[in-house]
N, C-alpha and C positions, 0 to 999 in steps of 0.2 A: 504493500500500500504506500502511496505517496501522500505525505502530510504537508500542507502549506501553512505557514505561520505568517499572519498579517496582524501585527500589533497595533497598527493605526489604520483600520479600514476606512472606507469612504463611500459616499454615493457619488458616482462620476456622472456629470452632465456635460455632454458634448454638443456644440452647435456649429453647423456649417453655414457660413455667411458669405455673401459676395463682397470682395474688396473691403475687408475690415480695416478701420482706422480708429484710433482712440477718440472719444468724444462724440461719436456718431450714434444713430439709432438704426438698427438693422432688423430685417425680418429673416429669420433662419430658414434656409431652404431644406435642411435636414436636421433632426435632433435625435439624440439617444441618451437614455437614462439607465444606469445599471449599477449593481454593487461593484465596488472597486477597492483598490489597494493591490499592490503587486502580487501578493500571495493568492488573494481571492481571484484575481485575473487569471493566474496560472491554473487554479482549480477549474475555472469556467472553461478555459481552453482544453484542458484535459478531458472534461466531460464531453465537449464537442468532438473530441478525437476518439471518444468511446472508452475512456478510462476513468474509473471512479477514484476520487481522492477524498481526504478529510481536511477541512479547513478549520483553523483555530486562531484565536486572538482575543481582542476586546471589542465589545459592542455597547452602545449607549443610546438611550432615548428612542424617539420615534424613528429616526433614521436607522438606528441599529435594528429595530424590529423589521423594517423594510428589507435590510440586507439579509437578515436571518431567514425571513419568510421567502424571499426571492431564491435564495440558495436551496432551501428545502423543497420548493416547488420544482426545482431543476433536478432534484434527487441527490443532492450533495450531502455527505455526512458533515455535520458541524459540531464543534466543541468550543464555543465562545464563552468567555466570562463576561457577564453583563454588569456594567458599572453605571454610576450616575453621570449626568451630563448629556451630551449629544454627539453622536458619531458625525464626523465632519462631512462637508460637501466640497467637492473639487469641480471647478468649471474649466472647460477647455473650448477654445474658439478656433475653428479652422477656417482660414481664408481660402475659399475655393478658387480664387483668381491668382492671388500672389503665392499660394501654397506655403503660407506661414502659419504656424500654430502658436497660440497664446494660452497659457495656463494660469489659473489662480487657485491656490490650495490653502486650506485651513490647517490649524495646528493640531486639532483633535482634543478630546476630553482628557482630564487629569486622571491618572491611574494611581490608586492608593496601594499601600503595601499589602493589605490583606487581599486585594484583587490580584496582585502580582503573585502572591503565594498560592492562590487557587489555580492560577494559570500554570504554575510550575507543577502542581499535582497532576493536572490534566496532561501536561506535556510528558511527564515521566511515564504515564500510563500508555500514551500513544506511541512512545518510543519502542515499546515491547512489540508493537504490531507493524512498525514502519519499515519499508525498504529504503526509502530516502525521504529527506525533509528539506523543504525549500523555505528560506527566510527572505522576505521581501519588503522593501519600502522603509519609510521613516518611522521614528519612534514618537509616541504621544508623550506629553508632559508627565513626569513622575516615573517613567521607565528609565533605568540606568543606561547610559550610553554604551556600556560594555556588555549588554545582555546577549547580543548575538554571539560573542566569543564564548560565554558560559553555556549557551544552548548548543553550540557546535561541539564543544568539548564533551558535553554529556552524550550527544549523539555518537561521537567517535568512540566513546567508551562502550557503547552498545553495538558497535560495528555498523552503524547506519550512515549511508552516504549523505552529504549535506551540500546544498546549493545556496548561494547568497547573491542577492541583487539589491544593493543599497548604495548609500553615498555618505561622504563625510566621516565623522567620528564613529558612527555605528559600523560602517564598512571596515574602517581600519581596525577596530576592535575585533570584528568578525574574522578578519584575515589572520589575526593572532591565533585563532583557534584552528587554523589550517583546514578550511572547508575543502570539499572535493572539487566543487566548481564555483568560480567567482565571476560575476559579471561586473566589470569596472569601466567607468567612463574615462576615456583617454584624456579629457580636459582636466578631470580631477587628478589623475596620475601626473599630469604635466605640472600642476601647481605643487603637488606633494614633492616631486623630485626636483623642482626648480629648473627643469629642462624643457625646452620647446619640443613637443612631440609632432612637429609638422613633417618630420622625416620618418619613414617606416623603420629605418635602422634604429633610431632613438627609441621609438615605441617598443620595438622588440627587446632592446637592451633593458629598458625600465621594467616592463611588465614580466619579462622572463624571470626577474628576481622573485616573483611570487612563487615560482616552482621551488626555489631554494627554501621557501618558508612552508613547504608541504602542500601547496595547492596543486592538484592534478591538472585541472583545466582552468584557464583564464580566458575570458571572452571580452573583447573591447571593440568599439566602433572605430573606424579610421576614415576621416575625410569622406569623399564620395565613393570610396572603394567598396564599402560594405563593412564586414566584421573580420577581425583577426582572431583566430583560435589558437591558443597555446595549449597543446595537448601532449600526452605521454608519447605520442608517435610523431611529434614534430609540430611545426608552426604552419598554419594554413591561412590563406586569405580567401574569404568567401563573399560572393556578391550575387545580386539578382537584378533584373531589369527594373529601373526606376520609373519607366514610362507607365502611365495609367494608374499610379498610386493615388489614393484618395486621402488617406490619413495614416500617419505613422504612430498615432496614439495607440498604445498597447502592443506595439510590435515587439518590443524587448521582452514583454511578458510572454508573448506567444513563442518567442525564440527559446526562453527558459523552459517553458512547458514542453517544447519539442525535445530539448536536451534531456529533461528528466524522463520523458517517455522513452527516448532512445536508449538511455541507460537501463531502464527497466526491461526493455525488449532485447537488450544485449546487442545493439547495433554496433558495427565497427566504427572507427573514428570518422572516416569519410562519409559513411551512411548517416551518422549522427549529425554531422555538419550540414549535409544537404537537407536532411529532414527538418532540422531546427530552423534553418533559413527559409525553407519552404513554408513553415508555419508563420514566420514573421511576414513573409511576402503575402500570403493569403490574407492575413489580418489587415494588411495595408491597402487592400483592394476595395474596401468598403468602409463606411462610417462606423458600423456596429463593431464593438470590440470582439476579438476572438476569430475563430475559423469556422466557416460555414459547415465543414464536414471533413472527415479524414480523407475522403475521396478527393475533395477539392485540393487538399494539401498534396496528396500523392501525384496529382496531375502536374504539379509544379516542380517536383523533386528533381527530375532529370534536366530541368532548365536552369537549375542553380549552378553557377560556375565556381569551382574551387581550384586553388593553386597552392601547391606545397612550396613554402618559402625556405624552410630549413628542415 
């Protein structure tokens, strides 16, 4: 079983508008409202691909009830701790003419110590049943910045593979736990290393250091080329056709879902890269988050281009 951990879930509202500019009024041509947060998005994609997962984290208020009920209607297993306050709402605006995306995100409700302790009880129970665990997104107020590290270490102790897609201090703490797979933003790594990563050689040198810290796979975007995959079998550059893309919102989550499923199905390295990028590609072809079906993803797999760099 794949378990997804979303400590700061959200309701995601996406609006597609023509020629968005600040200060104007717009009539949206397309809208989408869905449960969100990186881990939840991964669970949604896995369900669309025909694989069941368990989603856990914190939910609060009316928004939290909407998220929980939406996931249950889709047949997802949930194990959320309910807290006071209100689950956040994130708004994304897609300019269908300029192809620019704008996002506004809230901080999320405060998590008290007793709620965190209950979460840890649930987490330890699910560890006994998990094949892999994915940690995604930001942390709500009250949650320690190093929690991803502690959760990853606990999972490693049980022999459970771990995936992380986060940023800033939570990501850096998570990397200390040596996750199996880490999705890192090349701009963040550039600031951290104090080196411009405009050259592929610099990017390879900096991110390869993650392997020395015990990370098996590291995935990062690079310019317009696509994604670079640092794997146990070498370094690969993968890309897909950017023509016809509608929205990149959620594409990273679809990619991580593809990697998690690829590991579960024991795909080899090149198969896993092609499949995960096909998931990201299919997600980008429509406004609604996720993939329309596994069949839709499979139709794109052979059209993904990969090149082994080292």
